[in-house]
C-alpha angles and dihedrals in degrees: 000000000000095000092044088055090051092054091051110086092210095054103025091109090062095054098084094044092049088049092055091044091061095034105032097161137039090247089064096053097050091091097042112117130183135188111270094214106045123036094197096050119112118279110263122216092195115140090217097058118104112260112258128167136200102235134156116268114216091231100042132065092209129067114271128201108244128179098227132125106247091219086073091057092047093051092047091050090052088051090054092047092050092049091049092050089051091052092245100132092161094061091043090056091049090059093042094049093052095050111109090198130035134189125204085259089061093052092047092050094054092041091054088063091071094059088066095052121064119221095031097106094118092052091045092053092049091053091045094051090053094054103111093211114011112199131201090280090056093051093046092052091053091047088057089049092054091049092050098044109022108028133245098297093059090043090053092052089052091046091057090055094053112112094210128027119195131182091277091056094053092042092050096051095041090050088049091055090046095050090053093051094248092131094155090057090046091050092047090052090047091052093055095044111123116249097244125155086358109216099033093049091047096049097049098044096041087051090054090050096051090046089055092049091050093050091058097043097256092133096157092055091048090050090050091056091043093052094050095049110113092199127026126192128204091268090057093054092044093049093052094047092047089047092055088051092051091050096050093252099121093148089062089047091057093048091051092049089055090050089049091056091047089053088058093242108153111231121225131201090280091056091049092049093054096044091047088053085054089053091047095050091048093039084232097165096167091054091045088055090051090054089048088055089052093050092048090058095050139061087264088077086087095040112113095209094052094046091047090052087053093053091050090048093052091049094049092046092054099253101120094161093060090047093052094046090053090047093053093047094053108104091198127036133179128203090270090059092050089047092051094054094042089048089049092054089046092052091050094050093248091134097161092051090049092050092045090053090048090054090048090051093049092048090052127062095274116105114211118236130206092277089056090059093049087056093048094049089047089053090052090046095052092043096045094241095152102164092041090050093052089046092053090047090055092045093062091088090062086065094046091251120143114214113253128201089265090061093049091048091055092049093047090049088049093052093041095053089049090055095251094128097151091054090050092053089048090054090050090053092048096049113124091229137040113282117248128220096265091062093058089043089055090050092048090054091053090051090056092053091052096033094234102162100180093053092041089058090049092050094045092048091054093042095051092046088057095039113018090178095055106129088186092061093053095043095047091050092047089051092054091050090048093052090056093044094247094145094162090061090046089055089048092054091049089052091052090051092054091047091054094040091241115162121201112239106245114239117233138166133202141195132192117228117180092340093309119113116221117197126202133189127197109276090012112185102169105066110115092228095043094123093058091046092052091048089051091049092048090051091050093046091057093048093046094052089051087052091052105269116150117186113244101230092187086083092065111093095195126089095229138126116295093244090056090046090054091053091049090053092046090056097053111139095246092054091049091052093047092049090051090049090051090052097045105039133067119266113270096021118123119257120217118199128176131200132192094217135041112289110252124245096245092050091049090056095043093049090057089057092045091051091054096042095046095037090230137132107237118194117196124185119195132170093285110034150331122277118203111198116197127164094343096312129105122215090230090066087229087294105122 
């Protein structure tokens, strides 16, 4: 029938499509045989006939009988697919160009390579136009190409020309609108989507919608879609949990993960990565250990992504020993694994261990990437290795890595903390790109350490020009003025903040006791056990002063009496959290406290005294690093 159609001029165009309808995949055509003498003769099913297949010739729009074992075509298609997955489009094309016969699968395999490479739209279109019979997969690949290279409007125009649109087509375009923040267009498209294959269509596309809402901070709209979904797949759960993390709602992410487990959904590495990020953000070490236990009892125990996420979680929750133990036990590691461990050492001030691990990485088969060097420079910064840090920065070119703003920020911070402020400014002026706000914020922080008022004003001026709403810029400048008793200028900065509607980020600290998180703010007056906490702090204050502690009043931004200043310092959030931890935990056990801002200089000095008086290890994580206080000494060596 197929061959008769082909020989009829009126219906010749339907022959190839009918062929593929009956033999849609290569596995179906392996047993197809035809007469070698007469192309229009009936198809023979004889087991003794030579194997011949209707495949697509590169130079002919119609199927051509070609004596070729189909297993060769299948294996070559697999080769193309493997090259494409590895990002080696050139090698994939070499295989493709030499193939005497190509199926639609062949064309789709090579076409898919262009979705992974930006700026190849012209080449992708040329390949697509040569496909004798593009199928739905071909069209969906091109749709993805348009989204990547030409934007959603061009993709929509192509979408409207597609003869058949399946669930992948709708999902791709709706996701494209969502990723670009065009949620109204995404919703409009969703509302006109045909009701095909009911549940499966709904789940995939609704998941795309809620992912888009989460990306642009519309959490309530995402939650509304999630609640009304009759069926949810694993991607749905993962998208919601990841969305909560991105929108600083890690508590909700943990709650949803627990609900996901109760629903009997089986988490994958993506699920674990997101929930471990929740644990990291909340410093919820007990919950992180529970997740580790789940991973250990599942096939994910051998998954590099899941294990790397666990290492990162342990580092960010202050348990460096568990992170290192897991790192050593991993049989296979990728560059992200190495980066996680090096970054962990850097954050904890273990600069020498971080650099030793970096040397081990370089001496092995693992090539460092740009993130590796950010971690290495951070390690040098926190350890005060100025010359070594500059040397590492310059060595990046040997690895073919161009310095990014993150690298410059690390080196400027390194120079600034070391008091080399002029060198830091010279580096800013020599940068190959325009400095961003964070670079001047880093310089401003260094100016505060060294009380360089003129340069602080220069840094603040540039910072606030780039980011007029930067609360950090105003607060840092006010701190510098306060430390030099220039209260009139402090008042001027506060007035500027009011004029620009800038609100200072309130500092707070938290500690987890028996799986319950307790949060404290400076001057807290609402905690139910506040009286006991104040009594403990007053007790500690007396003991510290006997041991030689003198409150550093420079860290009080209010022009009040000294006695009042001392009381304000004593009630800083990190001290409240530590006092509560001392009351609620057994003697000798470590205390872990976390703060949303940089720990102040007076608190840093006071905690050293407390660790010695109470014979406790006190671990404090702030926005920049970890501080491990033991026997009156901090791991940062007072270089922070």
